[in-house]
N, C-alpha and C positions, 0 to 999 in steps of 0.2 A: 668795307664795312658789313657784308655776308658774313665774313671772318672770324670779324668782332663777336659779331652776333651769337657765331657757333662757336664759341670761346666761353663767351657768356651762360649758353645755355650750360654746354659742359661742367663747367663749375659749381650753375646750377646745381644739374644733377648730382656733383659729386656730393655736395654738401648736404641732399636730401638721401643718400644712403643709405647712413648712419638711422634712419628715420623710416625705413622700410620695418616694421618690425611685425612681432607673431602675435600676440595677446598682451595684455595686459601692459603695454608699452614697453614689453620687453622688447631691444633691437640688438642685436648682432655688434661686436667691438673694433669690428675693422671696417673699411670703406670695400672690401672685396663681397660682389652681392654673388659669390657663386653658391653660396650654401643657399641663400633666399630663394634662388634660379630652382634649386632644383639638382645641381651638379656633384659628381662626384666627390669624395676628398680630395682626390688629386688635385682639384682645383683650388682649395686653401687649403690642405695640412702640411704642414714643412716636417719633413721626415729628419731624421737623424742622418748621419755619414752615410750609411746603409743604404741610405736610397729609397728605401722602403715606406710608404709614408702611413701605414698603419701605426709607424715608430712614434708619430707623433702626437698619435691619439693617445687618450685618455686609459688607465691601466694597466695591467702585467703587457707590455708590448714593446718592453727593449730586453737585452741580452736573453734573445728566444723565449724570452715569458717570465724571466726570473728575476725582473728590474723591475718595478713601479712607477708609473708615470701621473706625476698628480693632477696635471691638466691638459689642455689643445695648444699647441703649437702652429699659429697661424701666419703663413708668409703672407710678404706685401704684395701689391699689384703695380705699386713704383716706386723708383728709385731716382735718384739724383745723378750728375755725369760721372760720377765716383762710383756709384754703385750702391750709395745708400739708404735705406727703405726714406722715401717721406711720408708715408700713410701715417692719418691721424689716427691714434687709439680714444676710442670711448664709451660713455658710463654705458651699461647696459641697463642701467634703471635709475630711478633718481634714488639718493643716497647722501649719506656723509663719509668725507674722508676720514678714514681713522688711523693712518699711517702713511707717510712719504718716506722712500729712504733714498734717499740723494746721492749716497756713493755706493759707486756702482760695485767697489771691491771688500763691501761688507756681507755681501750675499752673491749663493748660489741665483738667485731672483736677480741681481742685477740691479738698476735702479726700477726699482716696484710702488707703484700705488694700491691701497687697499680702501673699498668702498665696499660702508656699511648700510644696507637697505633695509632702514629702520620702522620705513613707512608696510614692511612685506610684513606678512604674517605668515611662517616665523619670520623673524627678520633673518637676514642672513650676508655674507658678504662675497665680492667679490675683488680678485687679484689681478692685478694687469702687472708683469713684469718684463725683465729686458729693453726699457725703455732708453730712448737716446737721448731724450730733455723730457722736461713737462709741461703741462698749458699755462695759460696764464690762470693765475688766483689759485694754483692749485697749490692747499695747505691744511694741515690736521685740524679740522673741524668746519671744512668749508662744505656748503652744499651746492652739487649737483644736482643739473637735472640730466635725464634721458637723453642721449646725443650728446651730453659737454662733452668737448676734446681733453682730454685726460694728460694726454702727451702726443712724441711722437712714437712709432716703432723702431726697433734698435738692436743691439746685439750687445747691448753692457750685461755684465757679469763676473764672477769672481774668478773665470775660467774664461778659455778665448772660444769664441763663436766666431764662426766666418763671415766674413762679406756675405758672404753667396748662400748661406745659413741664418741669416739675420729673422726673426719671429718676435710675434707676441704669445707670452706664454701668458694663458686664461686660464685663472682656476675661480669656478663657485663652492663655495662650502661655508662650514663654521668654525670656532675658535671653542677648544675645548676647557681653557679655565681662565678666569681675570689672572691668578695666582701661578704664571708662570714659570713668572722668576723667581720663585721657593722649587720647585720641579727644576730648573735649571741649576740651582744652584745648588743641590742636593747631586747632580750627575757629574761634578768636580770638570767638566772638558775642559778648562786652562783657558777659556776664551771668551770675552764678553759677549752678551747679548746686548745687542746691540738695535733691533729690534720690539722689544717690551714685550706682548702678548701677541701680536700679527709677526712673530717669527712663524716659519713656516711647518715647525715642530710641534707646535701646539695648534695645528690645522687638518682638519680633516673634512677631505670636497666627495661631492657627487660625479659624476660623468657629465660635464659640460654638453658635450655635442648631443647623448641619447635626450637631455631634456631638453634643448631647441628643438628637436625630433620632436619629442611626444608633445610639446607647446606647437609644431607646426600642422602634425596629425589632428590635435584638437584634441587629444587623448587626456591632458590636462589643462588648465587653465591657468597653474601657478606652481610656486617651488611645492608648499604645503600636500597638493593635490600628486604629485610628482612623488613626493618619499612617502605617502600611503600607495605609491603604485610598483615602488620597485620593491623585489622581496628580502626578506629578512634572513638572513642566514645563519643567527645561529641568536639565541635570546640568553642572556646570562644574568642572573639573581645576583643583586651585591649588600650584603647586609648591614645597613647603618642606616643614622637619625637624620643624618645630615642630607641639606638640599642644597645640590652642587652649583656651581657657578652655571655651568650648563644648564641645569634648567630655571633657572632663572631669567637668565638672558635668551631663551626658546620655551617659552608656558604653552605654547601651540601645539608641541611636540608631547606633552604630558595627556595621557589618556584618562585622567578622571581628577577632582578635586582631591587636596591634601591637608591645607590649612588647618591649621587647630584640630587634627586627627594626630593619632600616635604614632610616627611614622617606626618602621622597621626595618624595610627593606626598596629597594627597586628591581623591576623586572624592565630589562633595557634590551631592546628590539636593535641590533646590528647588522647595516647594509654588508653585501658583499665582501666592499673595500674600508668596512670599521665606520662607518658614522653610525654615530649613537640614534637612531631615527625617531623612536619611541618608547615613552617613557610612562611606565604603569608602579604605582607607588602601590607599598604593602603594607597593611596597616595591624596592629597588636590584634584587634579582637579578630581576625581570621588565622591567627594560631600555624602560620606557617614555622616550616620548621628550619631551623640554623642558629645559630649565634652571631653577636655584632662581629663584623669586619670577614665572616663566611663569605663564599666567591665562590657560585655552582653556577654549571651548563645546566638551562632548563631544556634547551631546544637546539636544532640544527638541522640544514637541508646535506644530506651525504650527495646529493647530485652538483649545490653549486660548489662545495668544497672540493670536489674532487675536479671539477672545469678551473682551478683557479692554481697560478705556478708561483704567488708572489701576493705579499700584503696581506696574507692570511691571517682570518680572525680566529678561528683555532688549527689547532694543529693535529692531522690524522696519522700521525707515527705507529700508534700501536692499536690494538682493539677498540677502544675508545679516544673518544678527541679529548684534546688539550685545550687548554687557552692558551692561544701563543704567547711569546715574548711583548709584540707589536700590541697585541690588545691588553695586557699585561701593564704596559706602558702609559696606556692611554685608559686606564683605571685611573692609573696611580695621580695624572695628572686633572683628572675628572672629581676622585673624591679626594686627594689629598695625602695618598696611601703612603707610607715612607718605604 
């Protein structure tokens, strides 16, 4: 009897684990309590074949800092007899499922789910990749609560992930444009876009672990405050009268009203890894220099640029910084530039 009681209590504890939230209902996406318990990254981050835990973090953490990793890789705490993970994967906040990719070979993400947290300000999405299977009722359009089971952790991908390195790849971010298909078609990749605007090439991300840590320490109470907290690596002005999809999707990132005013440009603050985190509309009455279509660097942080070996917003090859090819690609998606 005592054994059965202990088993029931253990099961109840496992169910409650995802409910151990930080602030504003934000929970950890797996049952592993290591982060909540203040343990080091070795207790929850899955490394690459290098065995270096930092290789599973966000940022320029791979190939000696030359290759970018968009999210966090979180390892399982439970496995079945064959060594496959049995950990559930949880929605970290309430939201709406906007994409479900069921075929592992269709993406390097493998089987993945994107949840848009449309009740947050600004709205943002979370992405859960390499899943082995999906939870009940998981479909595009379904609403999920914080802690809802999205699926089971796995190792699905368009490439081979060893059983020993099965993990959840977890991202937090924003989509650049609703017309990603138009940009994709112009690139002539020769392959079909199977993910619509939730293709990874249309997504930009923040550092999930840094965000969670900032929440835990009480530095911020939500993502809006976090975006204000992280520094801008560069400010870029784009001369256009258009209002991009990004601005319409995330109006909280705009610094002042623009409706009904003669818009001539946008001043955009980019985070270190290319999130356009702040948008200031500029108006004809301000008489700023520039012509339609001009793109200009307004300011930048030399210190932050020197710290970075990949995913550069600006390139520092000469005496003056230049807009990187990656940022040019981002601007083309944001504004529909050809």
